[in-house]
Every structure is written in structure tokens, then in C-alpha cells.
N, C-alpha and C positions, 0 to 999 in steps of 0.2 A: 217625068221623073228625071232628075239631073243625072248625068253620066258621071261615074267616078273619075277623078283625075288620075292620070297615069304619071307615075314617077319617072323621071328621066335623069340620066347621069349628068352631073355637072362637071365640066372640064375647065380647069383653071390654067391659065397660061403659066409657063415656068417662072415668070417674075412676079406672079400674084402673091400678095403678102400671106395668104393662107396656104400656100403650097410648101411641101417639105422638100428640101434640097436632096437631090439624088446622091447617095453615098458614093464616094470615089472608091473604085476597086483598088484593094491593096496589091501592090506589085509583088512579084515573086521575090525580088531582092529585099523588100521590106519584111516579108514573112520570114525569109531566110535569116536576116539580121536579128529579128526578134527571137527566133528559135536559138540562134547562137548565144544570145545573151541569157536565155533561159538555161541552156546547157552549162554555160560558164558558172551561173549562180548555183546550179545543182552540184557541179563539181566542187566548188568552194565549200559548200555545205558538207559534202562527203569527206573532204579533206579535214574540215574542222572536226567532224565526228571521229575520224580516224585518230587525229591528234589527241582528242579527249579520251578516247578509248585506250590508247597506248599509255597515256599518263595515269589512267586509273589502274591499269595492269601493273605499272611500276609501283604505285602506291600500295596496292594489295600485296605485292611480293615483299616490299620493304617491311610490312608488318610481321613477316615470318623470319626476318634476318636474325633476330636475337636468339632464335631457337636452334640455329645451325651451329653445332659444336665441332663436327668432323672437319679437319682442314681440307680434305679433297672435296667434300660436299660444299664447303664454303667457297672454294675456288670456282667450282662449277656454277654455283649460284651467282657469284660476282660476274662471271663471263656472260651468263644468260642475261643478267640485268643490263650489261653493257650493250649487248646486241639489240635489246629492246629499245634502249636509249638512243642507239644509232638511228633507228627508224623514227623515233619520236622527234629527234632533232630535225630530221628531214621534213616531216610534216609540219613541225612548228615553223620552220623557215618558209615553207610554201604558204602557210596561212598568214604569216606576218607581211610577206611581200605582195600577196595577192597576184602572183605571177602565173597562176594556172598550173602548168605542169613542168615548169623549169625552175632551177635554183642556180644561184651564183656558186659555182663549184669551190672557188677559193674560200669563200665565207663558210661554206659547209665543212670543208676540210679543217679549217682552223677551229671551229666550234667542236667538231668531232674529236680532234686531237686533244683539246683541253679536257674533254670528258674522259678520254682514255687515260690521260695522265692523272686526272682526279681519282681514277679507280685504282691507280698503281699503289703498291704497298712499299713501305720502308724507303730506302735510299733511292730506289728506281724512280720515285716521284720527282726527284731533283734533277734527273737527266734532262738537259735542254733538248727541245725538239724544234728545229727550224722548218718553216713551211714556205715554199715558193709555188706559185700557181699562175699560169697564164690566165687572162680573162676569158673564162669559159662558162657558158650557160649549158647545163646538162639536164636532160629529161628525167622525170621521176623514175621511170622504169630502168634507166641506166644508173641513176644515183643510188638506188636501193642496194643492188649487189656491190657496187663500188664502195659505198660507205662501210658495208660489212667487211669487205676485204681490207680496207684501211684499218679498221678496228682490230682485226686479227693480226695483221702484219705488225702494226705498232705495238700491240700487246706482246708479240713474240720478241720484238726488238728490245722492249723494256726488260724482258726476262733474261736476255743474253748480254745486254750492254753493261759495261762496268759502271758502278755507281759513282766512282770518284771522278774519272776523267772521260766518261762516256758521252757520246752525242748521237743524235738521230736526225736524219734529214728526210723530209717528205716533199716530193716535188711532183707537179703535174704539168706536163708540157704538151702543147698541141703539135701534131704531126701533119705533114702535107697530104695525107691520104684520107682525110675526113675522120681521123681517129686522134686520140690523145693517149699519153702514157703516164701511168702512175709509177713512181719509184720510191721505195722505202729502203734506206740504207743506214747502217750503224757501224761503229767501230768496236763492237763487242766481241765476245768469244765466238770462234768459228763453230759452225754446226758440225756435229760428229761426221767422220768419213762414212759415206754411204747412207747419209741421213735420208729417210723416206718421209716426204711431207704428209703422207697418209697415216703416219704413225701418231700424229697429233690431231686431235679433233678440229682445232682451230684452223690449222693449215689445210686439212682435208676439206673443210668448208670453203676456204679461200680458193682452193683448186676447183671445186664444183662451181663456185660463183664466177670464176674466170671464164669457164666454159659458157656461161650464160651471156657473157660479154663478147663472145667470139674469139677468145684467146686462151692461152695456157699460162699458168703462173710460172714465172721464171725465178730461180733462186741461184745465187752464186755466193759461196762462202769460203773465206780463207783466213789467214792470220790477221789480215787487216780489217776484217769485219764481214758483214753479210749484206747483200743487196738483193732485194726482191722487187719484181715489177709485173705489170700487166697493162695491156692496151685496151681501150674501150671506144665505142662509137660516140661521136658528138654531133 
């Protein structure tokens, strides 16, 4: 009776045509770089969604604009819209540049000031606003409170500056201590003696946001005009 044949393993040399090449182990650096690219892509997607969501909120609020008759309610509505637009501009610029978490501060300030002026009523919309800024890249989480502060201070200046010969200057200057300073000044009417910044919602918000940036809002007002400023980390 013939004996059954035993199967035996067949070993092929590494260079045999039928052998599969051994996969090279992915290095830790390669895995890290891959993960960084994935996170950057996810961040851009989140920023894109935030931009679209803010734009949708603005569109929905604009649908209600025609129903607001009370002047005080109208003013509150316009200021709320401006605050949302301040954040929408920031996310829009982040998305356009693809820079991740930083924006060109000078460009952001210019676009923001144009939006504030566009929101102004009557003769105040004609007041010239000059903007100077050092070349500064600022992070998203510093730009958010800073943008809101600029919107509040510039709105306040437009309310107090003279329509005929008024001017407003917005400057951002880098300081040697790892911070920069925002200054908004005008030649408008002086703030009332003993004026309390917490008496106005906008300036009260600016005070709170200045605290987030590690500073306090400074205000100085006299017959020559008003100057307000705040420092922030860069």
C-alpha cells in the first residue's frame, strides 16, 4: 500500500519572483507627520463650518431687520450684527489664507474697520479712519477678543467724533515685551467727567475682553478728543 505523501513547507529565497517584499516599518516621524496633516485638514474643515454657520446666522437675522421699529431695539440689533460680523470676517480670512490658526492683523483690522464704518449712520459714515499696523501675525484666540474690542471702540468714536472735521486713528504697534498695543483715538467730544465705562454695554464688553488679553482697557479723554488702548500677546 503506498504511503501518503507528507506536505512540506516551501521556503523561497528573498529574491525569488514569487516572494512578497517585506513592508518597511513606518517610522515614528512619518506617523507623526501624517497625523499633523490630518489634524490640519480637520481644523480647516471646522473653520470652514464656523464661517458658514456665522454667515447663516447673519442671513437669518437680516430677515428680521425690517420688523424692528423701535430705535433702541434697532441700535441693539445693529450692534449685535456687527459683533457677529467681526467674528465672521476673522473666520473668512482664516479660510481664505489657509494659514491654520493665525491671521495678518493689519488686513483683519482694515476689513473690520470698513465693516464698522459701513454700519455707521448719517454723517458719521463720512468720518475718515486711518489705520496703521506693524506686520503682525496673531493667533485666532487673541484675534477674537481683540476684533470685538476694535469694533466697540471704533463704534464709540464714531458716536462722539464730529461729522464735519472729525478723524479717527487706529494703530497697532509691536512692543519689545512680546506684546503689541492697540490704540484708537479721535478728536471728538470729550467723555463726560467721571464717565464710567461700565455704563455702556459696548465699553463694558471691551473691558471684559481686555481682561482676557491680560490687560485693562485704558481711556483718556479731554477737549482734544479721546484715546483708548489695550495691549495683547503676540
